[in-house]
C-alpha positions as CSV (number, residue, x, y, z in Angstrom):
1,M,55.7,133.8,-110.4
2,I,56.5,136.0,-113.2
3,S,53.1,137.1,-114.6
4,V,49.8,138.1,-113.4
5,Y,49.4,134.5,-111.7
6,G,51.2,135.8,-108.8
7,R,48.6,138.1,-107.3
8,A,46.0,135.6,-108.3
9,L,47.6,132.7,-106.6
10,R,47.9,134.5,-103.3
11,E,44.4,135.6,-103.5
12,V,42.9,132.4,-104.8
13,F,45.0,130.2,-102.5
14,T,43.9,132.0,-99.3
15,A,40.3,131.9,-100.3
16,E,40.2,128.3,-101.2
17,L,41.9,127.4,-97.9
18,A,39.8,129.6,-96.0
19,S,36.7,127.7,-97.4
20,K,38.2,124.1,-97.2
21,A,40.4,124.3,-94.0
22,P,39.6,127.5,-92.0
23,E,41.7,126.4,-89.2
24,Y,44.7,127.4,-91.5
25,R,45.0,131.1,-91.1
26,P,47.4,133.3,-93.0
27,S,50.5,133.9,-90.7
28,K,51.5,137.6,-89.8
29,G,55.3,137.8,-90.5
30,D,56.5,134.5,-89.4
31,P,58.3,132.8,-91.2
32,E,60.3,135.5,-92.8
33,P,59.7,135.0,-96.6
34,M,62.5,133.1,-98.1
35,F,60.9,133.6,-101.8
36,P,59.1,136.6,-103.3
37,G,55.4,136.0,-103.0
38,Q,55.5,133.3,-100.4
39,R,52.5,133.0,-98.2
40,S,52.3,130.8,-94.9
41,F,49.2,129.4,-93.1
42,V,49.3,128.1,-89.7
43,H,46.8,125.9,-87.7
44,K,47.5,126.3,-84.1
45,V,46.5,122.7,-82.9
46,D,47.1,123.5,-79.3
47,E,49.5,125.7,-77.4
48,A,52.6,124.1,-78.5
49,F,51.8,122.2,-81.7
50,W,51.6,124.4,-84.9
51,A,50.8,122.7,-88.1
52,W,52.2,124.9,-91.2
53,L,51.4,125.0,-95.0
54,T,53.4,127.4,-97.1
55,V,52.8,128.3,-101.0
56,I,55.8,129.1,-102.8
57,P,55.8,130.4,-106.2
58,S,58.6,130.0,-108.5
59,P,60.7,132.8,-109.3
60,K,61.5,131.5,-112.8
61,D,58.1,130.7,-114.1
62,D,54.2,130.6,-113.6
63,S,54.4,127.6,-111.2
64,F,54.2,127.0,-107.5
65,T,54.6,124.4,-104.9
66,L,53.5,123.7,-101.2
67,E,55.5,123.0,-98.2
68,M,54.1,121.6,-94.9
69,G,55.2,120.8,-91.6
70,W,55.1,121.3,-87.9
71,S,56.7,122.8,-84.7
72,R,56.3,121.6,-81.1
73,L,57.7,124.9,-80.3
74,A,54.9,127.2,-81.1
75,R,56.7,128.8,-84.2
76,Y,57.7,128.2,-87.7
77,P,60.1,125.3,-87.9
78,Q,63.7,126.5,-87.7
79,G,67.1,125.5,-87.5
80,M,67.2,122.5,-89.6
81,G,67.9,123.6,-93.2
82,R,65.5,124.2,-95.6
83,V,63.3,121.0,-95.8
84,S,63.7,117.4,-94.4
85,L,64.7,114.4,-96.5
86,R,62.6,112.2,-94.3
87,S,58.8,111.7,-94.6
88,P,56.6,113.4,-92.1
89,F,55.8,109.8,-90.9
90,E,59.5,109.0,-90.2
91,A,59.9,112.3,-88.6
92,A,56.4,112.2,-86.5
93,K,58.4,112.4,-83.1
94,E,60.7,115.3,-84.3
95,P,60.1,118.5,-82.4
96,E,60.2,120.6,-85.7
97,Y,59.6,119.3,-89.5
98,L,59.2,120.7,-92.9
99,C,59.0,119.2,-96.3
100,R,57.9,119.7,-99.8
101,I,54.5,118.1,-100.5
102,G,55.9,115.6,-102.8
103,K,57.5,114.0,-99.9
104,L,53.8,112.6,-99.3
105,L,54.1,111.2,-102.9
106,G,57.3,109.3,-102.6
107,V,59.0,112.0,-104.8
108,E,61.0,115.0,-103.8
109,D,59.1,117.9,-105.6
110,V,55.7,118.7,-107.0
111,W,55.2,121.9,-108.9
112,W,51.9,123.0,-110.4
113,D,52.7,125.1,-113.7
114,V,49.6,127.1,-114.1
115,D,49.2,126.8,-118.1
116,K,50.5,123.3,-118.2
117,F,48.0,122.0,-115.6
118,L,45.0,123.6,-117.2
119,R,45.8,121.4,-120.1
120,S,46.1,118.2,-118.3
121,E,43.0,115.8,-118.0
122,E,42.9,116.5,-114.1
123,G,43.2,120.5,-114.9
124,K,40.4,120.0,-117.4
125,A,38.2,118.1,-115.1
126,I,38.5,120.8,-112.3
127,F,37.8,123.4,-114.8
128,R,34.7,121.9,-115.8
129,E,33.5,122.0,-112.0
130,I,33.8,125.9,-111.9
131,P,30.5,127.5,-112.8
132,G,30.9,130.3,-115.4
133,A,34.7,129.7,-115.5
134,L,36.4,131.4,-118.3
135,Q,39.7,130.2,-119.3
136,S,41.0,133.7,-120.3
137,N,40.5,134.8,-116.7
138,P,43.9,134.8,-114.7
139,Q,42.0,134.0,-111.5
140,T,40.4,131.0,-112.9
141,R,43.5,129.7,-114.4
142,V,45.4,129.8,-111.0
143,L,42.0,128.4,-109.2
144,V,42.4,124.9,-111.3
145,S,45.8,124.5,-109.9
146,A,45.2,125.9,-106.5
147,R,42.4,123.3,-106.2
148,A,44.4,120.4,-107.3
149,A,47.5,121.5,-104.7
150,L,45.0,122.1,-102.1
151,S,43.1,118.7,-102.7
152,L,46.4,116.9,-102.4
153,F,47.1,118.9,-99.0
154,L,43.7,117.8,-97.6
155,R,44.0,114.1,-98.5
156,A,47.6,113.6,-97.7
157,G,49.3,116.4,-95.9
158,V,46.5,117.0,-93.1
159,P,46.6,113.1,-92.2
160,A,50.4,113.4,-91.9
161,L,50.1,116.3,-89.9
162,N,47.5,114.9,-87.6
163,A,49.5,111.7,-87.0
164,A,52.3,113.8,-85.7
165,A,50.1,116.2,-83.3
């Protein structure tokens, strides 16, 4: 992200995830970030199966996307290129898997542009649910997109990860 939203995204997404899915904890150093500002979270389901969620800010504009996946090797998914072309349900038996969250919607990529999303009907509805929110506050602006992204992960990503576990 190229503006004040980058720091706000890291802070807001971490706090929202801790509130809604506390089993996902910030990862310390694994994976090595491929993108500036990237943050990964891991849920160690058991000794071998680790579920992952990664927030990737765009280096070009004020948007971000999510990647999710798993490893049955107790690490971040490796050795498979960047992301899989298969859906998580098709790859459920694979030892490692990583995809963009859009795979769950049948599309390649979903990016949340902070300002554009805030003007969407879904963004306006989420904004109205935030008590005392000021639209000029970068934290609030990012929170709207972060809640939408996290909602998609909880609604579609977590069940896909659970099915693979």
